[in-house]
Structures are given as C-alpha cells and as structure tokens.
C-alpha positions as CSV (number, residue, x, y, z in Angstrom):
1,C,18.4,-50.4,-60.1
2,V,16.7,-53.1,-58.0
3,F,17.1,-53.3,-54.3
4,E,17.0,-56.8,-52.8
5,P,17.2,-58.1,-49.3
6,L,20.7,-58.9,-47.8
7,E,22.4,-56.1,-49.7
8,V,24.6,-53.3,-48.2
9,Y,24.8,-49.8,-49.5
10,A,26.9,-46.8,-48.6
11,L,25.0,-43.5,-49.0
12,D,26.8,-40.3,-49.5
13,V,24.4,-37.4,-49.2
14,A,25.4,-33.7,-49.7
15,M,23.0,-30.8,-49.3
16,S,23.4,-27.1,-49.6
17,S,21.1,-24.1,-49.0
18,G,23.0,-22.2,-51.8
19,E,23.6,-23.0,-55.5
20,G,25.1,-26.4,-54.8
21,R,28.6,-25.6,-55.9
22,P,30.8,-25.9,-52.9
23,R,34.5,-25.0,-53.0
24,E,37.3,-25.6,-50.6
25,S,37.4,-22.9,-47.9
26,G,41.2,-22.8,-47.4
27,L,40.9,-23.9,-43.8
28,R,43.3,-26.7,-42.8
29,T,41.6,-30.1,-42.8
30,T,42.0,-32.4,-39.8
31,V,40.1,-35.4,-41.2
32,H,42.0,-37.9,-43.5
33,K,41.6,-41.4,-44.8
34,R,44.3,-43.8,-45.9
35,A,44.5,-44.6,-49.6
36,V,45.0,-48.3,-49.3
37,E,45.8,-48.9,-53.0
38,R,48.8,-46.5,-53.0
39,K,52.3,-47.3,-51.7
40,Y,55.2,-45.0,-50.8
41,S,58.3,-45.3,-48.6
42,L,58.2,-42.3,-46.3
43,K,61.5,-40.5,-45.7
44,N,60.7,-38.5,-42.5
45,K,60.9,-40.4,-39.2
46,C,57.9,-38.4,-37.8
47,S,55.8,-39.3,-40.8
48,R,56.8,-43.0,-40.6
49,V,55.8,-43.2,-36.9
50,F,52.5,-41.4,-37.6
51,F,51.7,-43.6,-40.6
52,N,52.5,-46.8,-38.6
53,E,50.0,-45.7,-36.0
54,I,47.4,-45.0,-38.7
55,N,47.9,-48.5,-40.1
56,K,47.3,-50.0,-36.6
57,R,44.4,-47.9,-35.5
58,F,42.6,-46.7,-38.7
59,P,43.7,-49.0,-41.6
60,T,40.7,-48.2,-43.8
61,L,38.4,-45.8,-42.0
62,P,38.6,-41.9,-41.8
63,F,40.2,-40.4,-38.8
64,S,40.8,-37.0,-37.2
65,L,44.2,-35.7,-36.1
66,R,42.5,-35.0,-32.7
67,S,42.3,-38.7,-32.1
68,F,46.1,-39.0,-31.6
69,A,47.7,-38.6,-28.2
70,D,50.4,-36.2,-29.6
71,E,48.4,-33.9,-31.9
72,K,51.5,-31.8,-32.7
73,A,53.4,-34.8,-33.9
74,A,50.4,-35.9,-36.0
75,K,50.3,-32.4,-37.6
76,M,53.9,-32.8,-38.5
77,G,53.6,-36.3,-39.7
78,V,50.6,-35.8,-41.9
79,R,52.3,-33.6,-44.4
80,E,54.5,-36.1,-46.3
81,P,51.8,-38.8,-46.6
82,V,49.3,-36.2,-48.0
83,T,51.9,-34.9,-50.4
84,H,52.6,-38.4,-51.8
85,Q,48.8,-39.2,-51.9
86,I,48.9,-42.1,-49.5
87,L,46.5,-40.2,-47.2
88,M,43.4,-38.5,-48.7
89,P,42.3,-35.3,-46.9
90,Y,38.6,-34.5,-46.5
91,P,38.6,-30.7,-47.2
92,V,36.4,-28.1,-45.5
93,L,33.8,-27.0,-48.0
94,C,32.0,-23.6,-48.2
95,E,29.7,-21.6,-50.4
96,K,28.7,-18.0,-50.2
97,K,28.5,-16.4,-46.8
98,G,25.3,-17.4,-45.1
99,D,24.8,-20.6,-47.0
100,F,24.9,-23.9,-45.2
101,I,26.4,-27.2,-46.3
102,A,25.6,-30.6,-44.8
103,H,27.4,-33.8,-45.8
104,V,26.1,-37.1,-44.4
105,K,27.5,-40.6,-44.9
106,L,25.6,-43.7,-44.0
107,T,25.9,-47.5,-44.3
108,V,22.5,-49.1,-44.8
109,L,21.7,-52.9,-44.6
110,L,18.6,-54.1,-46.5
111,L,17.3,-57.0,-44.3
112,P,14.2,-59.1,-44.8
113,G,12.6,-57.5,-41.7
114,G,13.4,-53.9,-42.9
115,T,16.1,-51.4,-43.5
116,L,18.8,-50.9,-40.8
117,V,21.2,-47.9,-40.7
118,V,24.5,-49.2,-39.1
119,T,26.7,-46.2,-39.3
120,G,26.2,-42.4,-39.3
121,L,24.7,-40.0,-36.8
122,P,20.9,-39.9,-36.3
123,P,19.3,-36.6,-37.4
124,P,18.0,-34.3,-34.6
125,T,14.4,-35.4,-33.7
126,R,13.2,-32.5,-31.7
127,P,12.2,-29.1,-33.3
128,L,13.6,-25.8,-32.1
129,S,11.7,-24.0,-29.5
130,A,9.2,-21.2,-30.4
131,E,11.5,-18.5,-28.8
132,V,14.5,-19.5,-31.0
133,L,12.4,-19.5,-34.1
134,A,10.8,-16.2,-33.3
135,A,14.2,-14.6,-32.9
136,G,14.9,-14.8,-36.6
137,P,16.8,-17.2,-38.9
138,V,18.4,-20.1,-37.2
139,S,21.8,-21.3,-38.1
140,P,23.4,-24.6,-37.4
141,L,25.7,-22.8,-35.0
142,T,22.6,-21.6,-33.0
143,A,21.3,-25.2,-33.0
144,L,24.6,-26.5,-31.7
145,T,25.6,-23.8,-29.2
146,G,22.3,-22.2,-28.3
147,T,20.0,-23.3,-25.6
148,S,17.3,-24.6,-27.9
149,L,18.3,-27.9,-29.5
150,A,21.3,-28.7,-27.3
151,E,19.3,-28.5,-24.0
152,E,16.1,-30.1,-25.3
153,S,18.0,-33.1,-26.8
154,G,20.5,-33.4,-24.0
155,V,23.4,-32.9,-26.3
156,T,26.5,-31.5,-24.6
157,L,29.6,-30.4,-26.4
158,P,33.0,-30.0,-24.9
159,D,33.9,-26.4,-23.9
160,N,36.8,-26.2,-26.4
161,I,34.4,-27.3,-29.3
162,L,31.9,-24.7,-28.2
163,E,34.6,-22.0,-28.2
164,L,35.7,-22.9,-31.7
165,L,32.1,-22.8,-32.9
166,R,31.6,-19.3,-31.4
167,Q,34.8,-18.1,-33.0
168,A,34.0,-19.5,-36.5
169,G,32.8,-16.3,-38.1
170,R,34.9,-13.8,-36.2
171,G,37.8,-13.7,-38.7
172,E,35.7,-12.0,-41.4
173,N,34.3,-9.5,-39.0
174,K,37.8,-8.5,-37.9
175,K,38.8,-8.0,-41.5
176,K,35.8,-5.8,-42.2
177,A,36.4,-3.8,-39.1
178,K,40.1,-3.3,-40.0
179,K,39.1,-2.3,-43.5
180,A,36.5,0.2,-42.3
181,A,39.0,1.7,-39.8
182,K,41.5,2.1,-42.6
183,K,39.0,3.7,-44.9
184,E,37.9,6.1,-42.0
185,A,41.6,7.0,-41.4
186,S,42.1,7.7,-45.1
187,K,39.0,10.0,-45.1
188,E,40.4,11.9,-42.1
189,A,43.8,12.2,-43.6
190,A,42.6,13.5,-47.0
191,P,41.2,16.9,-45.8
192,A,44.4,17.6,-43.9
193,A,46.4,17.2,-47.1
194,V,44.3,19.7,-49.0
C-alpha cells in the first residue's frame, strides 16, 4: 500500500492486555450508529419519533442515548430499530477479569505539510505520579477517577460518571460475597443435621 498526499484514512485500532479475543459483556449498550443502507417502516410511534430525531441530528455518525433530551423515550425507541437492523449497536466488550481493552477510532488526513488527525481524542500526555505507580498496578479506572492523571492534566469528569466508574466492579464482589455467605451458612447447617 502506498500512502500519498491529499488522502484520508479512517484508523480503527483495538488493543488488549489479554489474549486479544474480546467478547460481548452482556451489558446494555448505549452507543449506536444508523445503518444508512437499510430501510424499514417502523411500527411503534415512539420508535418513529426517536428514529426521526436520529435522522435529523446523527444521520451517519455514532451517537449515545444520553445525548437525547428524553433518555427514557430513547431507550424505548431504540429497541425496534435495533431489532430490524436499521441501527447498529456498539457492544461493550470484555476479556478475562483484570484485562483491559482499548478501542480508538481516528480520521487522519495526509497533507503535503504533514499528517493531521482530525477526529478522535488525544492520548494522555502526562505520566502518572510516582506515588500512584508505587502503590501497585494502575488500572484505567485509577487513571480516570484517582488524583493522579485527572488532577495533573486538568481533566474533570461529571459526578454521575465518576460514580458509575466507581461502581463498575461492585457487582461481581456482591456475587462473591453472597456465594461465600451461602457456603458459610451451609457449613454451619451441616453439623446441626448430623
């Protein structure tokens, strides 16, 4: 492949700290994109209103359900278009517990004066502080919610996003605690039956 000036490329980079075989996590996705080449007459009124707003605001680009004024109506209206494949969901991917997945999409222009990235978020440019690195392995959650990268780079996240990130791993811990409690209860009940 030969790269020449005045060309445009879309880069889709996926990385993983695990085996590189991501699977869908089962979490509900909130990011979708319209499949422009597909047509279908929606039956549900809520879906039609939702789809008309998509056509006005996001005709070809991905969007999040959070970008709609009435998020509940968006959640109701998204089901029929996804079922009939006129909306393409972007699923939440995962690997084994403790592995990290990163997915970056960029649009790059090759200009005579150099390369220009026109879409996508810039990577973090500041390293984590020595205190954070000395504390042990650093997860992306620490980088986003901890005091290290967020304070040094001036990144501030809304409180509701921070709370969601803090709760991300709590579901598995609750299941383990419940299972351990059940096992402990069965051990205590077993001697009583003998």
